[in-house]
Backbone and ligand atoms as CSV (ligand in chain L), in Angstrom:
chain,resi,resn,atom,element,x,y,z
A,1,MET,N,N,259.471,83.906,178.813
A,1,MET,CA,C,259.916,84.282,177.484
A,1,MET,C,C,259.036,83.679,176.394
A,2,ALA,N,N,258.753,84.478,175.371
A,2,ALA,CA,C,257.885,83.977,174.291
A,2,ALA,C,C,258.598,82.892,173.483
A,3,THR,N,N,257.861,81.890,173.104
A,3,THR,CA,C,258.411,80.891,172.185
A,3,THR,C,C,257.661,81.014,170.852
A,4,ILE,N,N,258.190,80.337,169.856
A,4,ILE,CA,C,257.578,80.436,168.526
A,4,ILE,C,C,257.160,79.045,168.064
A,5,ASP,N,N,255.904,78.900,167.734
A,5,ASP,CA,C,255.420,77.627,167.184
A,5,ASP,C,C,255.525,77.704,165.660
A,6,THR,N,N,256.106,76.683,165.070
A,6,THR,CA,C,256.227,76.676,163.595
A,6,THR,C,C,254.858,76.445,162.961
A,7,LEU,N,N,254.535,77.315,161.998
A,7,LEU,CA,C,253.274,77.152,161.274
A,7,LEU,C,C,253.546,76.476,159.923
A,8,ILE,N,N,254.530,77.017,159.187
A,8,ILE,CA,C,254.912,76.421,157.895
A,8,ILE,C,C,256.439,76.390,157.847
A,9,ASP,N,N,257.008,75.203,157.705
A,9,ASP,CA,C,258.471,75.121,157.783
A,9,ASP,C,C,259.142,75.599,156.481
A,10,ALA,N,N,260.449,75.808,156.594
A,10,ALA,CA,C,261.207,76.427,155.490
A,10,ALA,C,C,261.121,75.604,154.206
A,11,ALA,N,N,261.188,74.281,154.330
A,11,ALA,CA,C,261.179,73.431,153.128
A,11,ALA,C,C,259.842,73.551,152.397
A,12,LYS,N,N,258.762,73.589,153.169
A,12,LYS,CA,C,257.432,73.678,152.559
A,12,LYS,C,C,257.253,75.042,151.872
A,13,ILE,N,N,257.775,76.090,152.498
A,13,ILE,CA,C,257.696,77.427,151.872
A,13,ILE,C,C,258.449,77.405,150.556
A,14,GLN,N,N,259.668,76.875,150.582
A,14,GLN,CA,C,260.503,76.877,149.375
A,14,GLN,C,C,259.839,76.105,148.242
A,15,GLU,N,N,259.234,74.984,148.590
A,15,GLU,CA,C,258.568,74.148,147.588
A,15,GLU,C,C,257.401,74.913,146.932
A,16,ARG,N,N,256.602,75.573,147.755
A,16,ARG,CA,C,255.421,76.296,147.249
A,16,ARG,C,C,255.842,77.528,146.436
A,17,VAL,N,N,256.862,78.240,146.910
A,17,VAL,CA,C,257.308,79.443,146.199
A,17,VAL,C,C,257.865,79.052,144.818
A,18,ALA,N,N,258.555,77.929,144.759
A,18,ALA,CA,C,259.074,77.449,143.470
A,18,ALA,C,C,257.918,77.143,142.518
A,19,GLU,N,N,256.863,76.533,143.052
A,19,GLU,CA,C,255.677,76.236,142.230
A,19,GLU,C,C,255.049,77.521,141.703
A,20,MET,N,N,254.941,78.506,142.585
A,20,MET,CA,C,254.353,79.792,142.172
A,20,MET,C,C,255.184,80.414,141.061
A,21,GLY,N,N,256.507,80.324,141.192
A,21,GLY,CA,C,257.413,80.873,140.178
A,21,GLY,C,C,257.201,80.192,138.836
A,22,ARG,N,N,257.020,78.882,138.892
A,22,ARG,CA,C,256.797,78.129,137.639
A,22,ARG,C,C,255.476,78.540,136.995
A,23,GLU,N,N,254.463,78.737,137.822
A,23,GLU,CA,C,253.143,79.128,137.320
A,23,GLU,C,C,253.216,80.505,136.644
A,24,ILE,N,N,253.887,81.446,137.307
A,24,ILE,CA,C,254.026,82.797,136.738
A,24,ILE,C,C,254.839,82.732,135.443
A,25,SER,N,N,255.906,81.937,135.448
A,25,SER,CA,C,256.760,81.817,134.255
A,25,SER,C,C,255.953,81.302,133.068
A,26,LYS,N,N,255.063,80.365,133.334
A,26,LYS,CA,C,254.221,79.795,132.268
A,26,LYS,C,C,253.247,80.861,131.752
A,27,ASP,N,N,252.607,81.568,132.663
A,27,ASP,CA,C,251.586,82.552,132.275
A,27,ASP,C,C,252.172,83.734,131.493
A,28,TYR,N,N,253.411,84.085,131.780
A,28,TYR,CA,C,254.000,85.289,131.170
A,28,TYR,C,C,255.142,84.952,130.204
A,29,ALA,N,N,255.207,83.707,129.733
A,29,ALA,CA,C,256.321,83.279,128.868
A,29,ALA,C,C,256.542,84.263,127.720
A,30,GLY,N,N,257.766,84.725,127.582
A,30,GLY,CA,C,258.131,85.612,126.477
A,30,GLY,C,C,257.756,87.077,126.678
A,31,LYS,N,N,257.096,87.371,127.807
A,31,LYS,CA,C,256.676,88.758,128.038
A,31,LYS,C,C,257.631,89.479,128.991
A,32,GLU,N,N,257.308,90.750,129.206
A,32,GLU,CA,C,258.074,91.550,130.184
A,32,GLU,C,C,257.186,91.809,131.392
A,33,VAL,N,N,257.716,91.604,132.579
A,33,VAL,CA,C,256.917,91.810,133.796
A,33,VAL,C,C,257.681,92.680,134.788
A,34,VAL,N,N,256.953,93.631,135.371
A,34,VAL,CA,C,257.522,94.404,136.478
A,34,VAL,C,C,256.956,93.826,137.778
A,35,PHE,N,N,257.841,93.297,138.620
A,35,PHE,CA,C,257.434,92.800,139.929
A,35,PHE,C,C,257.500,93.949,140.920
A,36,ILE,N,N,256.424,94.116,141.693
A,36,ILE,CA,C,256.393,95.213,142.668
A,36,ILE,C,C,256.191,94.648,144.073
A,37,PRO,N,N,257.286,94.353,144.785
A,37,PRO,CA,C,257.156,93.894,146.162
A,37,PRO,C,C,256.764,95.060,147.073
A,38,VAL,N,N,255.858,94.762,147.982
A,38,VAL,CA,C,255.417,95.776,148.935
A,38,VAL,C,C,256.259,95.609,150.198
A,39,LEU,N,N,257.022,96.644,150.519
A,39,LEU,CA,C,257.946,96.588,151.654
A,39,LEU,C,C,257.227,96.884,152.962
A,40,LYS,N,N,257.713,96.365,154.095
A,40,LYS,CA,C,258.919,95.564,154.101
A,40,LYS,C,C,258.613,94.064,154.043
A,41,GLY,N,N,257.415,93.692,154.437
A,41,GLY,CA,C,257.101,92.284,154.700
A,41,GLY,C,C,257.364,91.300,153.580
A,42,SER,N,N,257.322,91.763,152.312
A,42,SER,CA,C,257.422,90.792,151.221
A,42,SER,C,C,258.836,90.649,150.663
A,43,PHE,N,N,259.835,91.251,151.323
A,43,PHE,CA,C,261.152,91.286,150.665
A,43,PHE,C,C,261.781,89.902,150.512
A,44,ILE,N,N,261.569,89.023,151.472
A,44,ILE,CA,C,262.181,87.686,151.374
A,44,ILE,C,C,261.401,86.822,150.379
A,45,PHE,N,N,260.096,86.873,150.482
A,45,PHE,CA,C,259.238,86.139,149.528
A,45,PHE,C,C,259.566,86.563,148.092
A,46,ALA,N,N,259.636,87.874,147.855
A,46,ALA,CA,C,259.889,88.377,146.505
A,46,ALA,C,C,261.261,87.922,146.000
A,47,ALA,N,N,262.244,87.963,146.886
A,47,ALA,CA,C,263.609,87.572,146.487
A,47,ALA,C,C,263.640,86.099,146.093
A,48,ASP,N,N,262.925,85.267,146.830
A,48,ASP,CA,C,262.869,83.841,146.484
A,48,ASP,C,C,262.044,83.624,145.219
A,49,LEU,N,N,260.906,84.304,145.150
A,49,LEU,CA,C,259.999,84.105,144.004
A,49,LEU,C,C,260.676,84.442,142.672
A,50,ILE,N,N,261.321,85.589,142.604
A,50,ILE,CA,C,261.867,85.980,141.289
A,50,ILE,C,C,263.025,85.073,140.850
A,51,ARG,N,N,263.620,84.354,141.813
A,51,ARG,CA,C,264.668,83.408,141.407
A,51,ARG,C,C,264.087,82.149,140.767
A,52,HIS,N,N,262.772,82.045,140.789
A,52,HIS,CA,C,262.116,80.912,140.120
A,52,HIS,C,C,261.387,81.351,138.854
A,53,ILE,N,N,261.647,82.576,138.394
A,53,ILE,CA,C,261.034,83.056,137.160
A,53,ILE,C,C,262.004,82.774,136.007
A,54,GLU,N,N,261.485,82.073,135.018
A,54,GLU,CA,C,262.327,81.736,133.853
A,54,GLU,C,C,261.588,82.064,132.575
A,55,GLY,N,N,262.320,82.570,131.571
A,55,GLY,CA,C,261.718,82.828,130.262
A,55,GLY,C,C,260.835,84.061,130.233
A,56,VAL,N,N,260.994,84.922,131.228
A,56,VAL,CA,C,260.214,86.162,131.331
A,56,VAL,C,C,261.219,87.287,131.559
A,57,THR,N,N,261.085,88.392,130.820
A,57,THR,CA,C,261.969,89.535,131.057
A,57,THR,C,C,261.483,90.225,132.327
A,58,THR,N,N,262.327,90.177,133.348
A,58,THR,CA,C,261.879,90.522,134.701
A,58,THR,C,C,262.562,91.774,135.216
A,59,SER,N,N,261.752,92.752,135.635
A,59,SER,CA,C,262.340,93.871,136.366
A,59,SER,C,C,261.611,94.009,137.696
A,60,ILE,N,N,262.205,94.786,138.582
A,60,ILE,CA,C,261.657,94.888,139.931
A,60,ILE,C,C,261.701,96.334,140.398
A,61,ASP,N,N,260.627,96.756,141.046
A,61,ASP,CA,C,260.582,98.096,141.615
A,61,ASP,C,C,259.830,97.952,142.945
A,62,PHE,N,N,260.224,98.685,143.944
A,62,PHE,CA,C,259.661,98.463,145.280
A,62,PHE,C,C,258.692,99.572,145.660
A,63,LEU,N,N,257.735,99.187,146.487
A,63,LEU,CA,C,256.776,100.157,146.994
A,63,LEU,C,C,256.815,100.059,148.521
A,64,GLY,N,N,257.048,101.189,149.171
A,64,GLY,CA,C,257.044,101.196,150.634
A,64,GLY,C,C,255.701,101.684,151.133
A,65,LEU,N,N,255.093,100.935,152.023
A,65,LEU,CA,C,253.785,101.317,152.567
A,65,LEU,C,C,253.836,101.349,154.079
A,66,ARG,N,N,253.087,102.265,154.630
A,66,ARG,CA,C,252.891,102.244,156.077
A,66,ARG,C,C,251.387,102.201,156.279
A,67,SER,N,N,250.929,101.204,157.015
A,67,SER,CA,C,249.496,101.225,157.278
A,67,SER,C,C,249.306,101.450,158.765
A,68,TYR,N,N,248.418,102.386,159.047
A,68,TYR,CA,C,248.236,102.782,160.431
A,68,TYR,C,C,247.366,101.766,161.136
A,69,GLY,N,N,247.763,101.424,162.345
A,69,GLY,CA,C,246.993,100.461,163.114
A,69,GLY,C,C,247.604,100.320,164.488
A,70,ASP,N,N,247.151,99.321,165.229
A,70,ASP,CA,C,247.628,99.204,166.609
A,70,ASP,C,C,248.696,98.128,166.772
A,71,GLY,N,N,249.354,97.755,165.717
A,71,GLY,CA,C,250.434,96.780,165.853
A,71,GLY,C,C,250.086,95.475,165.162
A,72,THR,N,N,248.928,94.919,165.479
A,72,THR,CA,C,248.568,93.665,164.815
A,72,THR,C,C,247.327,93.847,163.951
A,73,GLU,N,N,246.805,95.037,163.863
A,73,GLU,CA,C,245.544,95.281,163.162
A,73,GLU,C,C,245.711,96.499,162.255
A,74,THR,N,N,245.320,96.404,160.974
A,74,THR,CA,C,245.406,97.592,160.134
A,74,THR,C,C,244.104,98.374,160.228
A,75,SER,N,N,244.189,99.663,159.931
A,75,SER,CA,C,242.995,100.500,159.991
A,75,SER,C,C,242.462,100.777,158.594
A,76,GLY,N,N,243.265,100.420,157.575
A,76,GLY,CA,C,242.860,100.716,156.212
A,76,GLY,C,C,243.385,102.066,155.745
A,77,VAL,N,N,243.971,102.831,156.680
A,77,VAL,CA,C,244.577,104.106,156.296
A,77,VAL,C,C,246.033,103.822,155.948
A,78,VAL,N,N,246.358,104.031,154.677
A,78,VAL,CA,C,247.645,103.592,154.172
A,78,VAL,C,C,248.398,104.776,153.585
A,79,GLN,N,N,249.697,104.823,153.830
A,79,GLN,CA,C,250.515,105.895,153.270
A,79,GLN,C,C,251.648,105.277,152.459
A,80,ILE,N,N,251.910,105.825,151.272
A,80,ILE,CA,C,253.069,105.371,150.499
A,80,ILE,C,C,254.299,106.087,151.054
A,81,THR,N,N,255.227,105.326,151.604
A,81,THR,CA,C,256.434,105.927,152.195
A,81,THR,C,C,257.588,105.948,151.199
A,82,SER,N,N,257.511,105.088,150.188
A,82,SER,CA,C,258.547,105.074,149.164
A,82,SER,C,C,257.883,104.631,147.869
A,83,ASP,N,N,257.891,105.516,146.880
A,83,ASP,CA,C,257.117,105.238,145.662
A,83,ASP,C,C,257.975,104.513,144.615
A,84,LEU,N,N,257.316,104.017,143.575
A,84,LEU,CA,C,258.022,103.375,142.466
A,84,LEU,C,C,258.994,104.369,141.835
A,85,THR,N,N,260.048,103.831,141.247
A,85,THR,CA,C,261.023,104.728,140.622
A,85,THR,C,C,260.714,104.957,139.142
A,86,LYS,N,N,259.848,104.113,138.566
A,86,LYS,CA,C,259.551,104.229,137.129
A,86,LYS,C,C,258.060,104.114,136.873
A,87,SER,N,N,257.649,104.664,135.734
A,87,SER,CA,C,256.251,104.548,135.325
A,87,SER,C,C,255.924,103.090,135.006
A,88,ILE,N,N,254.686,102.667,135.321
A,88,ILE,CA,C,254.263,101.305,134.959
A,88,ILE,C,C,253.212,101.337,133.851
A,89,GLU,N,N,253.034,102.514,133.254
A,89,GLU,CA,C,252.042,102.654,132.181
A,89,GLU,C,C,252.341,101.670,131.046
A,90,GLY,N,N,251.323,100.899,130.662
A,90,GLY,CA,C,251.470,99.951,129.554
A,90,GLY,C,C,252.257,98.691,129.886
A,91,LYS,N,N,252.626,98.511,131.155
A,91,LYS,CA,C,253.451,97.344,131.545
A,91,LYS,C,C,252.591,96.247,132.173
A,92,HIS,N,N,253.112,95.025,132.118
A,92,HIS,CA,C,252.499,93.928,132.878
A,92,HIS,C,C,253.094,93.970,134.287
A,93,VAL,N,N,252.213,94.068,135.269
A,93,VAL,CA,C,252.666,94.291,136.646
A,93,VAL,C,C,252.181,93.158,137.548
A,94,ILE,N,N,253.047,92.693,138.435
A,94,ILE,CA,C,252.614,91.760,139.492
A,94,ILE,C,C,252.980,92.375,140.842
A,95,ILE,N,N,251.956,92.649,141.648
A,95,ILE,CA,C,252.172,93.150,143.008
A,95,ILE,C,C,252.507,91.951,143.887
A,96,VAL,N,N,253.580,92.062,144.657
A,96,VAL,CA,C,254.009,90.943,145.506
A,96,VAL,C,C,253.815,91.333,146.972
A,97,GLU,N,N,252.889,90.660,147.641
A,97,GLU,CA,C,252.564,90.978,149.046
A,97,GLU,C,C,252.914,89.808,149.961
A,98,ASP,N,N,253.127,90.120,151.228
A,98,ASP,CA,C,253.356,89.047,152.197
A,98,ASP,C,C,252.053,88.373,152.588
A,99,ILE,N,N,251.031,89.208,152.884
A,99,ILE,CA,C,249.785,88.628,153.379
A,99,ILE,C,C,248.603,89.547,153.066
A,100,VAL,N,N,247.519,88.947,152.623
A,100,VAL,CA,C,246.259,89.680,152.498
A,100,VAL,C,C,245.407,89.232,153.676
A,101,ASP,N,N,245.147,90.199,154.551
A,101,ASP,CA,C,244.446,89.910,155.804
A,101,ASP,C,C,243.010,90.428,155.649
A,102,THR,N,N,242.714,91.652,156.050
A,102,THR,CA,C,241.368,92.197,155.828
A,102,THR,C,C,241.144,92.549,154.355
A,103,GLY,N,N,242.250,92.813,153.625
A,103,GLY,CA,C,242.139,93.216,152.223
A,103,GLY,C,C,242.161,94.733,152.048
A,104,LEU,N,N,242.131,95.463,153.162
A,104,LEU,CA,C,242.062,96.937,153.075
A,104,LEU,C,C,243.316,97.524,152.420
A,105,THR,N,N,244.475,96.996,152.813
A,105,THR,CA,C,245.729,97.521,152.258
A,105,THR,C,C,245.787,97.261,150.753
A,106,MET,N,N,245.438,96.045,150.356
A,106,MET,CA,C,245.522,95.688,148.936
A,106,MET,C,C,244.508,96.471,148.109
A,107,GLU,N,N,243.339,96.729,148.678
A,107,GLU,CA,C,242.351,97.504,147.936
A,107,GLU,C,C,242.887,98.910,147.642
A,108,TYR,N,N,243.470,99.518,148.659
A,108,TYR,CA,C,244.057,100.848,148.494
A,108,TYR,C,C,245.134,100.815,147.397
A,109,LEU,N,N,245.973,99.793,147.516
A,109,LEU,CA,C,247.103,99.677,146.599
A,109,LEU,C,C,246.652,99.462,145.153
A,110,LEU,N,N,245.689,98.580,144.959
A,110,LEU,CA,C,245.212,98.288,143.598
A,110,LEU,C,C,244.557,99.525,142.991
A,111,ASP,N,N,243.776,100.245,143.796
A,111,ASP,CA,C,243.145,101.477,143.300
A,111,ASP,C,C,244.214,102.478,142.873
A,112,ASN,N,N,245.231,102.620,143.718
A,112,ASN,CA,C,246.308,103.566,143.425
A,112,ASN,C,C,247.063,103.159,142.150
A,113,MET,N,N,247.395,101.872,142.035
A,113,MET,CA,C,248.179,101.393,140.887
A,113,MET,C,C,247.380,101.491,139.580
A,114,LYS,N,N,246.068,101.270,139.672
A,114,LYS,CA,C,245.219,101.326,138.471
A,114,LYS,C,C,245.273,102.693,137.806
A,115,THR,N,N,245.376,103.735,138.627
A,115,THR,CA,C,245.412,105.091,138.062
A,115,THR,C,C,246.679,105.304,137.234
A,116,ARG,N,N,247.670,104.428,137.410
A,116,ARG,CA,C,248.931,104.561,136.663
A,116,ARG,C,C,248.886,103.777,135.349
A,117,GLN,N,N,247.731,103.170,135.069
A,117,GLN,CA,C,247.441,102.523,133.790
A,117,GLN,C,C,248.426,101.454,133.319
A,118,PRO,N,N,248.668,100.439,134.155
A,118,PRO,CA,C,249.452,99.302,133.656
A,118,PRO,C,C,248.631,98.542,132.609
A,119,ALA,N,N,249.313,97.780,131.724
A,119,ALA,CA,C,248.578,96.983,130.723
A,119,ALA,C,C,247.757,95.920,131.441
A,120,THR,N,N,248.393,95.203,132.370
A,120,THR,CA,C,247.700,94.223,133.207
A,120,THR,C,C,248.286,94.295,134.605
A,121,MET,N,N,247.483,93.869,135.584
A,121,MET,CA,C,247.985,93.890,136.966
A,121,MET,C,C,247.465,92.650,137.685
A,122,LYS,N,N,248.366,91.892,138.294
A,122,LYS,CA,C,247.967,90.723,139.072
A,122,LYS,C,C,248.580,90.805,140.456
A,123,VAL,N,N,248.066,89.949,141.338
A,123,VAL,CA,C,248.524,89.950,142.729
A,123,VAL,C,C,249.112,88.582,143.067
A,124,ALA,N,N,250.326,88.600,143.633
A,124,ALA,CA,C,250.911,87.387,144.199
A,124,ALA,C,C,251.052,87.620,145.701
A,125,SER,N,N,250.438,86.767,146.485
A,125,SER,CA,C,250.557,86.923,147.940
A,125,SER,C,C,250.978,85.589,148.543
A,126,LEU,N,N,251.928,85.655,149.456
A,126,LEU,CA,C,252.385,84.428,150.111
A,126,LEU,C,C,251.267,83.829,150.951
A,127,LEU,N,N,250.529,84.701,151.659
A,127,LEU,CA,C,249.532,84.217,152.623
A,127,LEU,C,C,248.201,84.928,152.457
A,128,HIS,N,N,247.156,84.242,152.888
A,128,HIS,CA,C,245.815,84.838,152.923
A,128,HIS,C,C,245.080,84.296,154.142
A,129,LYS,N,N,244.402,85.235,154.846
A,129,LYS,CA,C,243.604,84.834,156.020
A,129,LYS,C,C,242.136,85.091,155.692
A,130,PRO,N,N,241.458,84.145,155.056
A,130,PRO,CA,C,240.074,84.391,154.613
A,130,PRO,C,C,239.130,84.733,155.764
A,131,ALA,N,N,239.407,84.240,156.969
A,131,ALA,CA,C,238.504,84.485,158.106
A,131,ALA,C,C,238.360,85.967,158.414
A,132,ARG,N,N,239.338,86.763,158.007
A,132,ARG,CA,C,239.329,88.187,158.387
A,132,ARG,C,C,238.969,89.118,157.224
A,133,THR,N,N,238.543,88.521,156.112
A,133,THR,CA,C,238.250,89.326,154.919
A,133,THR,C,C,237.208,90.391,155.185
A,134,ARG,N,N,237.533,91.623,154.845
A,134,ARG,CA,C,236.531,92.699,154.839
A,134,ARG,C,C,236.271,93.160,153.420
A,135,ILE,N,N,237.326,93.081,152.604
A,135,ILE,CA,C,237.177,93.405,151.184
A,135,ILE,C,C,237.754,92.250,150.387
A,136,LYS,N,N,236.942,91.698,149.493
A,136,LYS,CA,C,237.397,90.520,148.751
A,136,LYS,C,C,238.415,90.929,147.691
A,137,ILE,N,N,239.573,90.319,147.770
A,137,ILE,CA,C,240.643,90.602,146.809
A,137,ILE,C,C,240.871,89.347,145.975
A,138,ASP,N,N,240.960,89.506,144.666
A,138,ASP,CA,C,241.306,88.351,143.829
A,138,ASP,C,C,242.816,88.174,143.861
A,139,ILE,N,N,243.251,87.105,144.513
A,139,ILE,CA,C,244.693,86.827,144.582
A,139,ILE,C,C,245.001,85.834,143.466
A,140,ASP,N,N,245.782,86.282,142.486
A,140,ASP,CA,C,246.028,85.455,141.304
A,140,ASP,C,C,247.001,84.321,141.603
A,141,TYR,N,N,247.984,84.598,142.452
A,141,TYR,CA,C,248.968,83.577,142.834
A,141,TYR,C,C,249.057,83.588,144.357
A,142,LEU,N,N,248.587,82.506,144.975
A,142,LEU,CA,C,248.547,82.458,146.439
A,142,LEU,C,C,249.399,81.302,146.952
A,143,GLY,N,N,250.235,81.622,147.957
A,143,GLY,CA,C,251.079,80.586,148.554
A,143,GLY,C,C,250.281,79.661,149.450
A,144,PHE,N,N,249.764,80.208,150.546
A,144,PHE,CA,C,249.067,79.399,151.539
A,144,PHE,C,C,247.880,80.164,152.115
A,145,THR,N,N,246.823,79.425,152.397
A,145,THR,CA,C,245.702,79.972,153.155
A,145,THR,C,C,245.926,79.581,154.617
A,146,ILE,N,N,245.794,80.554,155.526
A,146,ILE,CA,C,246.046,80.242,156.950
A,146,ILE,C,C,244.853,80.660,157.806
A,147,ASP,N,N,244.822,80.120,159.021
A,147,ASP,CA,C,243.777,80.484,159.986
A,147,ASP,C,C,244.034,81.885,160.529
A,148,ASP,N,N,243.130,82.331,161.369
A,148,ASP,CA,C,243.235,83.674,161.943
A,148,ASP,C,C,244.250,83.700,163.085
A,149,VAL,N,N,245.539,83.677,162.702
A,149,VAL,CA,C,246.619,83.781,163.688
A,149,VAL,C,C,247.589,84.844,163.201
A,150,PHE,N,N,248.314,85.471,164.128
A,150,PHE,CA,C,249.289,86.486,163.744
A,150,PHE,C,C,250.622,85.792,163.495
A,151,VAL,N,N,251.079,85.862,162.248
A,151,VAL,CA,C,252.281,85.119,161.880
A,151,VAL,C,C,253.512,86.027,161.777
A,152,ILE,N,N,254.648,85.413,162.035
A,152,ILE,CA,C,255.930,86.112,161.947
A,152,ILE,C,C,256.914,85.235,161.179
A,153,GLY,N,N,258.010,85.867,160.751
A,153,GLY,CA,C,259.074,85.127,160.079
A,153,GLY,C,C,258.971,85.247,158.569
A,154,TYR,N,N,260.020,84.825,157.874
A,154,TYR,CA,C,260.094,84.852,156.408
A,154,TYR,C,C,259.685,86.239,155.900
A,155,GLY,N,N,260.208,87.273,156.569
A,155,GLY,CA,C,259.930,88.654,156.150
A,155,GLY,C,C,258.885,89.357,156.996
A,156,LEU,N,N,258.019,88.594,157.654
A,156,LEU,CA,C,256.952,89.228,158.440
A,156,LEU,C,C,257.421,89.490,159.866
A,157,ASP,N,N,256.980,90.605,160.397
A,157,ASP,CA,C,257.520,91.043,161.691
A,157,ASP,C,C,256.471,91.072,162.799
A,158,TYR,N,N,256.993,91.148,164.023
A,158,TYR,CA,C,256.213,91.654,165.142
A,158,TYR,C,C,257.081,92.743,165.744
A,159,ALA,N,N,256.594,93.988,165.732
A,159,ALA,CA,C,257.365,95.138,166.208
A,159,ALA,C,C,258.767,95.166,165.582
A,160,GLN,N,N,258.819,94.909,164.290
A,160,GLN,CA,C,260.049,94.946,163.471
A,160,GLN,C,C,261.009,93.777,163.728
A,161,ASN,N,N,260.656,92.880,164.627
A,161,ASN,CA,C,261.527,91.716,164.879
A,161,ASN,C,C,261.041,90.489,164.109
A,162,TYR,N,N,261.890,89.505,164.101
A,162,TYR,CA,C,261.590,88.146,163.586
A,162,TYR,C,C,261.536,88.017,162.066
A,163,ARG,N,N,261.829,89.082,161.314
A,163,ARG,CA,C,261.752,88.976,159.840
A,163,ARG,C,C,262.754,87.950,159.306
A,164,ASN,N,N,263.821,87.721,160.070
A,164,ASN,CA,C,264.927,86.867,159.627
A,164,ASN,C,C,264.638,85.369,159.696
A,165,LEU,N,N,263.582,84.958,160.379
A,165,LEU,CA,C,263.329,83.518,160.507
A,165,LEU,C,C,263.076,82.899,159.128
A,166,PRO,N,N,263.662,81.738,158.839
A,166,PRO,CA,C,263.454,81.125,157.520
A,166,PRO,C,C,262.119,80.406,157.385
A,167,TYR,N,N,261.347,80.362,158.479
A,167,TYR,CA,C,260.042,79.687,158.460
A,167,TYR,C,C,258.967,80.661,158.938
A,168,LEU,N,N,257.701,80.265,158.799
A,168,LEU,CA,C,256.593,81.076,159.307
A,168,LEU,C,C,256.155,80.499,160.643
A,169,GLY,N,N,256.034,81.370,161.624
A,169,GLY,CA,C,255.666,80.900,162.958
A,169,GLY,C,C,254.632,81.773,163.618
A,170,VAL,N,N,254.162,81.304,164.753
A,170,VAL,CA,C,253.191,82.038,165.562
A,170,VAL,C,C,253.814,82.251,166.936
A,171,LEU,N,N,253.784,83.494,167.395
A,171,LEU,CA,C,254.357,83.800,168.714
A,171,LEU,C,C,253.455,83.245,169.807
A,172,ASN,N,N,254.077,82.605,170.744
A,172,ASN,CA,C,253.341,82.042,171.870
A,172,ASN,C,C,253.851,82.757,173.128
A,173,PRO,N,N,253.119,83.790,173.592
A,173,PRO,CA,C,253.639,84.667,174.639
A,173,PRO,C,C,253.920,83.964,175.961
A,174,ASP,N,N,253.235,82.857,176.222
A,174,ASP,CA,C,253.430,82.170,177.504
A,174,ASP,C,C,254.631,81.232,177.483
A,175,GLY,N,N,255.227,81.087,176.285
A,175,GLY,CA,C,256.380,80.203,176.192
A,175,GLY,C,C,255.929,78.754,176.248
L,1,5GP,P1,P,245.242,94.061,155.584
L,1,5GP,O1,O,245.135,95.478,155.133
L,1,5GP,O2,O,244.949,93.050,154.495
L,1,5GP,O3,O,244.390,93.814,156.812
L,1,5GP,O4,O,246.693,93.823,156.130
L,1,5GP,C1,C,247.771,93.744,155.333
L,1,5GP,C2,C,249.060,94.011,156.060
L,1,5GP,O5,O,248.946,93.840,157.493
L,1,5GP,C3,C,250.082,93.004,155.608
L,1,5GP,O6,O,250.752,93.461,154.452
L,1,5GP,C4,C,250.986,92.907,156.814
L,1,5GP,O7,O,251.935,93.934,156.770
L,1,5GP,C5,C,250.059,93.136,158.003
L,1,5GP,N1,N,249.612,91.842,158.547
L,1,5GP,C6,C,248.392,91.296,158.455
L,1,5GP,N2,N,248.346,90.100,159.075
L,1,5GP,C7,C,249.586,89.895,159.570
L,1,5GP,C8,C,250.181,88.813,160.313
L,1,5GP,O8,O,249.588,87.780,160.662
L,1,5GP,N3,N,251.500,88.976,160.640
L,1,5GP,C9,C,252.220,90.071,160.299
L,1,5GP,N4,N,253.483,90.123,160.687
L,1,5GP,N5,N,251.689,91.110,159.596
L,1,5GP,C10,C,250.390,91.010,159.238
C-alpha cells in the first residue's frame, strides 16, 4: 500500500498563506480585486488565502480548466471547462493557482485572460517547481518553491484523490 511522506505540514502552509494574504492586502489596500481560483486544485488554497485579505473589496469568480496529459504531466493543451461568470474588463485581477510546473497552463491562461482586458493581472501560486520550467512565468505571490516531485494534498490530487489532506505530501508507492 502506498504511504504519503509529508513535504510541507499544515501549520507551515497556514503560516505562509497568512503572510501571502497580508502582502496582497497591503498591495491592494482600498482597491477592488477579483480573485480567480483555477479549479479544482486551488480551491483550498484560495479559500484560506481570501480569509487573510483585509481592507480590500474582494470578489471571487472561478475558472475550470482541464489540461490534457498522462496523469502527472501536462501537454500544454488546455480547455476551459467552466468560464468566469462576469466580465473582468477594467478590474484588478489575481489568478490563484495551486502549482506552476512547466508554466504551459499558466501561459495559456494569462494569454486568454489578457484578451478580456483587466486593468491589472497578477498571479498567486501556492507552489512552483523551477526545475521543470518550460515557460517562465512571473509569479507575483508565491507560497513555496519545491523540488521536482509530484505533490498531493491541500487541494492537489492524484487521480482525483487526496485533495482533502490538510498538508502537502508526496506519494510513496512502495509504502
Ligand atoms: P503546468 O502546465 O505548469 O505544467 O502544470 C500545471 C498544472 O498541472 C497544475 O495546475 C496542476 O493541476 C498540475 N500539476 C503540476 N504539478 C503537479 C503536482 O506535483 N501535483 C499535482 N497534484 N498536480 C500537479
